[in-house]
VOLUMKOL-934333 format. One line per field, with one value per residue (C-alpha): residue number from 1; x negated, z, y negated. Coordinates in nm, 2 decimals, decimal comma, padded with zeros to 4 digits, always signed. Each point is the difference from the previous one (the first is absolute). Layout:
num: NUM | ...
u: X | ...
w: Z | ...
v: Y | ...
This chain:
num: 1 | 2 | 3 | 4 | 5 | 6 | 7 | 8 | 9 | 10 | 11 | 12 | 13 | 14 | 15 | 16 | 17 | 18 | 19 | 20 | 21 | 22 | 23 | 24 | 25 | 26 | 27 | 28 | 29 | 30 | 31 | 32 | 33 | 34 | 35 | 36 | 37 | 38 | 39 | 40 | 41 | 42 | 43 | 44 | 45 | 46 | 47 | 48 | 49 | 50 | 51 | 52 | 53 | 54 | 55 | 56 | 57 | 58 | 59 | 60 | 61 | 62 | 63 | 64 | 65 | 66 | 67 | 68 | 69 | 70 | 71 | 72 | 73 | 74 | 75 | 76
u: +00,00 | -00,11 | -00,05 | -00,27 | +00,19 | +00,08 | +00,36 | +00,07 | +00,05 | +00,23 | +00,26 | +00,34 | -00,18 | -00,17 | +00,12 | -00,16 | +00,08 | -00,07 | -00,36 | +00,12 | +00,13 | -00,30 | -00,10 | +00,18 | +00,31 | +00,30 | +00,30 | +00,32 | +00,22 | +00,31 | -00,12 | -00,34 | -00,33 | -00,25 | -00,34 | -00,14 | -00,33 | +00,00 | +00,04 | +00,08 | +00,06 | +00,38 | +00,01 | +00,11 | +00,26 | +00,29 | +00,14 | +00,24 | -00,29 | +00,08 | -00,28 | -00,05 | -00,13 | -00,11 | +00,06 | -00,24 | +00,25 | +00,08 | +00,38 | +00,11 | +00,32 | +00,08 | -00,01 | -00,29 | +00,08 | +00,28 | +00,01 | -00,01 | -00,02 | -00,32 | -00,14 | -00,36 | -00,20 | -00,33 | -00,32 | -00,14
w: +00,00 | -00,04 | +00,37 | -00,02 | +00,20 | -00,12 | -00,13 | +00,13 | +00,37 | -00,11 | -00,20 | +00,13 | +00,19 | -00,26 | -00,27 | -00,29 | +00,05 | -00,16 | +00,05 | +00,19 | +00,27 | +00,21 | +00,06 | +00,32 | -00,08 | +00,12 | -00,23 | +00,14 | -00,23 | +00,13 | +00,36 | -00,08 | +00,02 | -00,29 | +00,00 | -00,30 | -00,09 | -00,38 | -00,30 | -00,36 | -00,34 | +00,03 | +00,33 | -00,13 | +00,06 | -00,25 | -00,12 | +00,30 | +00,25 | +00,09 | +00,00 | -00,06 | +00,30 | -00,06 | +00,29 | +00,02 | +00,05 | -00,15 | +00,05 | -00,11 | +00,17 | -00,27 | -00,38 | -00,19 | -00,08 | +00,25 | +00,20 | +00,37 | +00,30 | +00,21 | +00,30 | +00,01 | +00,32 | -00,08 | +00,13 | +00,32
v: +00,00 | -00,36 | -00,03 | +00,26 | +00,26 | +00,35 | +00,03 | +00,35 | -00,09 | -00,29 | +00,19 | -00,12 | -00,28 | -00,23 | -00,23 | -00,19 | -00,37 | -00,34 | -00,12 | -00,30 | +00,23 | +00,11 | +00,36 | +00,10 | -00,19 | +00,20 | +00,05 | +00,14 | +00,19 | +00,18 | -00,04 | +00,17 | -00,18 | +00,01 | -00,16 | -00,19 | +00,19 | -00,02 | -00,23 | +00,08 | -00,13 | +00,04 | -00,20 | -00,34 | -00,26 | -00,04 | -00,33 | -00,01 | +00,04 | +00,36 | +00,26 | +00,36 | +00,20 | +00,36 | +00,23 | +00,30 | +00,28 | +00,34 | -00,06 | -00,35 | -00,11 | -00,26 | -00,01 | -00,16 | -00,36 | -00,03 | -00,32 | +00,07 | -00,22 | +00,05 | -00,18 | -00,11 | -00,02 | -00,19 | +00,14 | -00,15
């Protein structure tokens, strides 16, 4: 991952987030905490200011491209 950490221990815990969100930023989706540990070419803001966040999971709970409300807890 872009943070330098191995991805394997972070399955179902890590997300790829925009580069202006620091590593360690917590994203809450459906009551579950995810930690921003990665970046990626698809992680961009759209024209409305929304961004794609890629959750490192084997079993997605939402469809690709679906707009979903998440909560962001900035790193300390």
